[in-house]
Backbone bond lengths (Angstrom), bond angles and torsions (degrees), N, CA, C in turn:
res aa  C-N    CA-C-N  psi(-1)  N-CA   C-N-CA  omega(-1)  CA-C   N-CA-C  phi
1 M - - - 1.386 - - 1.460 107.49 -
2 N 1.396 117.35 131.04 1.496 113.74 173.72 1.489 112.51 -95.26
3 F 1.318 117.84 136.71 1.370 122.83 -178.05 1.571 108.97 -158.93
4 N 1.376 117.65 158.68 1.476 125.74 176.27 1.477 107.39 -120.67
5 I 1.398 113.86 142.60 1.472 118.81 178.65 1.460 103.47 -85.90
6 V 1.352 114.24 134.12 1.501 122.94 176.76 1.471 107.69 -107.02
7 G 1.331 120.27 121.39 1.508 120.70 -173.37 1.333 116.78 78.30
8 T 1.447 116.03 -149.53 1.518 123.29 -172.79 1.564 104.56 -108.89
9 I 1.263 109.47 162.18 1.504 120.95 176.64 1.528 103.01 -100.15
10 S 1.476 110.14 128.30 1.532 116.92 -177.86 1.540 106.69 -116.40
11 E 1.201 112.80 169.97 1.508 125.87 176.38 1.563 108.26 55.52
12 V 1.346 114.05 48.56 1.528 120.30 -179.74 1.490 107.44 -71.46
13 Q 1.337 118.97 134.92 1.415 129.83 175.62 1.439 113.79 -134.43
14 I 1.313 124.14 143.00 1.391 125.25 178.03 1.532 104.76 -89.06
15 I 1.372 116.17 133.42 1.488 120.67 -177.24 1.553 105.78 -101.91
16 A 1.298 114.25 -40.28 1.506 118.21 179.44 1.461 109.14 -153.10
17 S 1.413 118.78 160.45 1.331 121.75 174.03 1.607 112.90 -148.93
18 G 1.256 113.48 165.72 1.537 118.58 -177.14 1.462 112.70 53.87
19 K 1.420 115.20 -137.42 1.568 118.25 -175.46 1.462 109.95 -80.65
20 S 1.268 124.52 5.03 1.456 120.63 174.10 1.562 111.91 -79.41
21 I 1.424 116.61 -9.52 1.506 122.62 176.73 1.580 101.02 -81.85
22 R 1.356 107.76 127.18 1.514 117.03 173.54 1.456 115.07 -52.59
23 E 1.434 120.25 -41.88 1.381 127.46 -176.89 1.508 116.89 -86.37
24 H 1.347 117.00 14.17 1.481 118.35 -170.25 1.469 117.56 -60.33
25 K 1.361 117.53 -37.00 1.466 119.33 176.91 1.504 110.18 -70.89
26 R 1.225 120.74 -41.37 1.445 123.27 -178.52 1.640 109.48 -62.63
27 L 1.346 113.72 -44.16 1.362 115.96 -178.78 1.545 116.42 -66.32
28 R 1.356 117.12 -38.10 1.390 122.96 171.09 1.505 113.12 -60.72
29 K 1.468 117.26 -38.68 1.430 116.73 -178.72 1.561 110.41 -74.92
30 A 1.285 113.94 -33.20 1.520 114.82 -175.57 1.543 111.85 -77.57
31 Y 1.282 112.35 -46.49 1.491 117.56 -171.61 1.538 116.10 -110.76
32 G 1.241 117.97 -15.86 1.470 122.91 -171.56 1.531 111.46 85.37
33 G 1.326 114.30 -152.09 1.517 116.20 179.45 1.560 114.09 78.14
34 V 1.301 114.21 160.22 1.354 118.71 -178.45 1.478 115.67 -114.32
35 R 1.295 115.21 -54.80 1.474 122.42 -176.21 1.453 112.97 -99.02
36 W 1.399 116.72 89.69 1.408 120.59 -178.90 1.601 108.33 -91.32
37 R 1.364 111.13 149.55 1.440 118.18 178.46 1.550 101.67 -133.06
38 K 1.487 109.52 146.28 1.448 117.57 169.91 1.553 105.64 -102.45
39 L 1.275 114.88 128.50 1.493 119.59 -178.41 1.514 111.40 -120.09
40 K 1.365 114.74 161.72 1.554 120.39 170.66 1.533 102.81 -136.24
41 G 1.364 113.11 150.72 1.456 125.04 168.43 1.500 115.99 -159.29
42 I 1.321 116.40 179.03 1.431 120.74 176.76 1.515 113.25 -111.38
43 A 1.304 120.97 141.52 1.385 119.69 -178.22 1.575 107.84 -157.90
44 S 1.299 113.35 160.22 1.471 120.11 176.01 1.611 102.51 -87.37
45 I 1.385 114.33 135.54 1.453 115.46 -176.45 1.546 105.00 -133.10
46 R 1.321 113.88 150.33 1.475 120.92 169.92 1.483 110.52 -105.96
47 L 1.423 116.24 119.49 1.355 123.96 -179.03 1.536 112.43 -78.73
48 A 1.302 120.67 167.26 1.477 125.50 -175.34 1.549 110.96 -55.06
49 N 1.418 112.51 -35.21 1.540 114.21 -178.45 1.507 111.65 -83.94
50 G 1.265 123.40 5.08 1.530 126.95 178.48 1.503 115.80 97.24
51 T 1.252 116.31 -10.80 1.419 122.56 -179.18 1.507 111.45 -62.20
52 I 1.370 120.64 131.99 1.507 120.03 176.60 1.520 106.01 -109.10
53 C 1.377 115.20 131.69 1.417 121.35 -177.36 1.422 111.63 -147.61
54 L 1.400 118.05 163.91 1.445 123.55 175.52 1.541 107.69 -88.92
55 A 1.421 118.25 139.67 1.378 117.54 -178.95 1.560 108.10 -150.04
56 E 1.324 113.32 160.90 1.489 118.07 177.30 1.609 101.57 -99.36
57 L 1.388 114.17 130.59 1.410 119.26 -177.51 1.539 106.54 -116.06
58 H 1.358 116.44 149.71 1.386 120.82 169.83 1.598 106.25 -124.40
59 W 1.348 114.26 145.32 1.447 116.77 175.93 1.516 108.26 -153.13
60 Y 1.369 115.33 176.44 1.456 124.92 176.92 1.479 108.49 -115.04
61 E 1.436 119.06 144.77 1.453 121.74 -174.34 1.467 110.54 -148.03
62 A 1.304 119.57 138.94 1.436 123.90 173.45 1.432 111.72 -137.87
63 H 1.250 118.39 145.59 1.450 126.69 179.89 1.536 112.36 -52.69
64 G 1.276 120.63 125.86 1.398 129.15 -177.04 1.523 118.10 75.67
65 I 1.366 115.34 -0.32 1.389 119.02 177.12 1.594 110.73 -116.89
66 G 1.320 115.32 -34.45 1.485 118.45 171.45 1.520 110.88 91.37
67 R 1.303 117.96 -163.78 1.470 124.50 -164.56 1.621 104.47 -87.36
68 K 1.232 114.27 127.39 1.451 126.88 176.78 1.541 116.98 -123.57
69 E 1.278 118.37 142.96 1.497 124.30 170.62 1.540 111.54 55.80
70 T 1.430 113.31 53.45 1.490 114.43 173.08 1.461 110.64 -70.68
71 K 1.429 114.08 140.61 1.435 117.19 174.72 1.492 111.58 -142.60
72 I 1.359 113.92 152.55 1.540 118.41 175.71 1.416 113.87 -79.84
73 K 1.260 118.08 119.08 1.489 121.69 176.15 1.504 111.72 -84.97
74 R 1.372 119.57 -45.57 1.370 123.38 176.72 1.596 112.90 -154.02
75 I 1.269 112.97 147.77 1.441 118.91 174.13 1.471 105.66 -89.18
76 L 1.406 117.07 128.99 1.475 127.43 -178.85 1.517 111.81 -90.54
77 S 1.203 117.15 -36.38 1.434 119.41 -173.21 1.545 112.05 -167.58
């Protein structure tokens, strides 16, 4: 699903880190990096049809590489 993040992500929490991430090997192969973390947070997003809503997002992040593979887990409002 195509979307853009509007503003900042709040209530950021670490879900998993290091080898406890199921996709750890794939992330290292695709993007490099050593210490990957899976995080979640809440942000306002703009969907492809122009609707702005609040959603819970999940993504992967590593130092020096940044946020990768952001996805919408659920729409909150």
